[in-house]
N, C-alpha and C positions, 0 to 999 in steps of 0.2 A: 504494500500500500504506499502511495506516495505521500510524503510530509506536505503539510500546508505550506504554500508559498509565503503567505501573510497572515499573521494573527494578531489581534489586540488582546493583551493579557497584562493585567495588573498595572495598567496606566502606561504600557510601553507598546510600541510596534515591534513584533518579533518577525524578523525575515530569514527565510531559508537562504543561507549564503551561497549563491550559485557560482562564486568564484573557485570554490574548492571541490565542486562536483566534478566526476563522479567518485573521486577517491574518498571523500569525507562528507558526511552529513552534519553541518554545523549551523547554529543560528546566531543572528546578529541582533542584539538587543538595541532598539533605537529609543532614547528617552528624550531626545531634542530634535529640532528641525535640521540642524547642521549634519547629524549623523545619518539622517534620512537622505539628505542632499548628497553626501558622500557616497552612501550605498548606491544610489541612482548612478552617479558618475562613474563609479568604479565597477559597475555591472554585478554588484552583490544581488541586486534586484533588476531584472531587465524584461523587455516585452512591454509593448506599448499599453495594453491595459493594466499590467502589474505596476508600471510606472505611475500611471495616473492614480491608482489606488494608494500607492505608498505616499504620493504627494498629498492626497487627501488626508491621510492619517498625520502626515507631517504638519499640516495647518492645525489639526486638532491639538497635536502636541504643543505648537506654538501658543495657541489660545490658552491652554492649561498653564503654560509657564509664564505667559506675560500679558494675557488678556488682549483686549482689542489693539493696544499699541504695538504688539508684537507681529500683527498679521502682515501688515505691508512689507516688512523686511523678510519675513518668512516666504511670502509668495514670490517676491523678487529672487530670493536665493533659489527657491525650488525651480522657478522658470528658467533659470540659467544651466540647469544641469544637463539637459539633452534637448536640442531644438527640433528634431524631426518628429518625434512621436506626438501627435495632436492630442492624444488622450491626456497627457500631462496638463496642457492648457485648457481642455475641457473640464477636467477635475477642479483645477484651480478656480475656474470661473464658477463652477457650482458652490465651491466653498466660499468664495467671496459673496455670491448672491445670498446663501444661507446667513452668513455674518451680517449682512445688511438688515435683516429683520428680526435678529436675536438681540435681546437686551444684554447689558453687561453680566448680569447675574447668570443668565442661562446660556451665555455665548459658548463656553467650553463644551458643555453637554451638547448643545445644538449642533456644533461642528463635529463632534464625534458621532452623533446620530447620522449626520449626512455622509461622513466617511464610510460608516458601517453600511449605510443604504447603497452607496456607490459599489462597494465591495459586493454586497448580496445581488445587486442588479447585474453586475458583470457575470457572476455565475449563472444567473438565469438567462442572461443574453446568450451566453456560450451553449448552453444546453439546446435552446431553441435553434440557434445557428446549426449546431450539430445535427439536429433532426432534419433541418432543411437541406443541408448539404449531403447527408447520407443517402437521400433519395436519388442522387445524381450518380452514385456509384454502382456498377454492376454487382451481381450477387457473389461473384468471385473476381478479385482484382488485385493488382499491385499499384501502390501509390508512391510516387516520389515526392519528397518534401524537402525544403531548404530552411535552414536555421531551426529555431525552436518556436513553435507556436502552439504549445500544449499547456497543461495546468501550470507549469513552471513560469510561463510568460503572462498569466492571467490570474484573476482571483480564484480560479479553479476551473477544471474541465478542459478549457482550451479552446482555440479558433480552428485552426487547420486540423490540429490532432483531435479536437473536439468532434469534427466530422468523421474522423477515423473511429473514434470511440463510439459514437452514436451508430455507425454502421456496424461494428462489431457487436454491440448490444442488440442490434436488430437481427442478428443471426447471419450476417454476410461475412464471408471469408475474405479478409482484408490483410495483405502483407504490405509492409512499408520499407521503401529504400530511404535512407537518411543521408543527404549529402553532409560532409564533414563541417562545411561552412568556415572557410578561413577568413580572417586570421585567428579568431578567438575560439573557433571549433564548438559552437553552440550545437550543431548537429551531432558531432561526435560525443561531446560531454554530456549534453542535456537531453536531446531527443532520443538518442539511443539508449540512454539510461532509463528515461521516463517510460519509453514503450516496454522495454525489458521488464521493468518493475510492474507494468500492467499486464504483462503476459501477452502482448500483441507482437507477432513476429515481426522482427526489423533486421535489415542488413545495412550496414554502413558502407558508404562508397566515398572516394574522394571526389571533391568538386569537379575535377577535370574529367571524371568517368561518366558523368550525366549523359553526354552525347552518345557514347559507345552503348550505354545501358539502354537508352531509347532505340537505338538502331538495332539492338538484339531482340526487340519486341518483348522485353520484360516489364515495360511500364504501360499501364492502362490509363493512369491520370496523374496530373501533378496538382497539389494542393499546398498553398502557402498562406501565411498571415499577412498583415499589412501594419504599417506604423502611421500611414496617412493616405487618404484616398481623396483626389482632386474631383471637381464636379464633372469632369468628362470621363472618369474612370481610370486615369493614371494613377498608379499605386507605387508608393514608396515602401520598400521593404528591404531587408538585409541584403548587403552588397553580394552580387552573384545571381540574384533573383532574375533580373533582365535577361541575363544569358540563358538561364533555364527556360524562360518563356519563349525566347527566340528558337532554341532547340525543340521545344514542344510543338510549336507552330510548324517547324519544317518536317517533323516526324508524323504530324497529323494527331497528336495527343492532346486532349482537353487540358486546359490550364485554368485552375480555379483559385480565387482568392476568397479567403474567409475572414471576415472582420466585423465586430460589432458596429452599431451606427456611431458609437463615440469616437470611432476612428475615421469617420467621414468629415471632410473639410470642404463643404461646398462654397466657402468663401474664396477659395482658389479655383480659377477656371481650368488650369492644366497643371501637370506634373512639374513643369519647368519652374514653377513658383514656389515649390516645396523646399523649405531649407534643408540641406544635406549636412549632417554632422561629420566632420573630419576628426579622426581621433590620433593619438600619438603614434608616431612611426615606430616605436618600440614593439607594438603589437605585431608588426610584420617582420621586424628584425630579429625577434626572439620569441620563444614561447616557453613558459614554465621556468624562466630564469636561465634557459639555455640559448645561447646565440645561434642563429640559423642563417645569418647574412653578415656581410662585412660591417664592422662597426662604423656607424656615421653615414652609410650609404643613404642616399636621398629616397624617401618613400612618399607615396601618395595613398593615403588610407581613408577613404570615405567609408562611413559604416553603412551607407545605404545606397541604393540606385533606384531608378524610376523605371517601371515598366509601363509602356504605353497601353491604354485601354483596348486598343485594337488588337493587341495580342491576348487579352484575357477573355476565356470562353464564357465565364459567368463570375459574378461577385455575389457571395453568399453572407447574408446577414441574419440577425435574429427575426427581422421583418419579412424577408422575402429572398428569392433568388433572382438577380437582375442580370439581363443579358444585353449585349451592345445593340444599338449605340447607347452609351450610358449618359444620362443627364440627370445628376443628382441635384436636388433642389436646396432651398435656403435652410439655414439653421432654425430650429423651433425648440425653444426652451433647452438649448444647448445640445440637442440631438439632430444630426443630419438625417433629414427625411428622404426616403427613396422615392 
């Protein structure tokens, strides 16, 4: 059984520390907003929905420690952590809105209530999304996924892996191929571990093997998550996703994106407007403290790329399965409407 990614316990946010998986299962205790912010920046917690939930709890911690005067600084600090995942900003906006109608006496408990609500809603959205996506998969199939979009990346259950889970629970015979996902190896460290823990058959492949795998006829569908989806269906997801989508189109394999409506950003008309985080080059020059490239060699290390909506067979949310051409509407109450 998988440990919970995020828990609120005894006035603290407890995070499963994903930096040390799969070798160790450790937890990080966050008692203040700075610890939450560092956990997000250093990938102790990662995945767009999980980042948003963690930030919401971070705002609750700030209110408990410093009241209303602490909220502005806490929001600013959390907003600086990672720029691409829109769920972060969606959650902060919800917390700001909740704080605006809470009195000083009820502020801390009100914000904690909102954070818990965001957490619980995410799990419910993932389960509904899983059911919607499972219907797209054949009774017996092999799915390729890139990065980790499971329970570890969300409040629970998962987005892309939530679709796989729902299909398995519906009695379908689903096998998964997991790209290793360089440079931080979320597929190798997290997806492979998560699926093994759940008893779902998984085979790990190097990123560069995806094309040969598809050409061999072993892949029936590709399912990935998302960190931000523009109004025209362009999707920002973990670096390497774009290449997988191109390969899937060439081989005639359906390419699905699974994401809750909190990941939709219809304020951006197209993917070129999505801010792309660039991370430290040491993630590429070394791994696990072992140097794998010449010291000081220049590195370009974007954490995400943008897959055009024209390459995406369908976008699965908790509300529906949308097919191209994609035209996602305005934001209503903080949620992108399909």
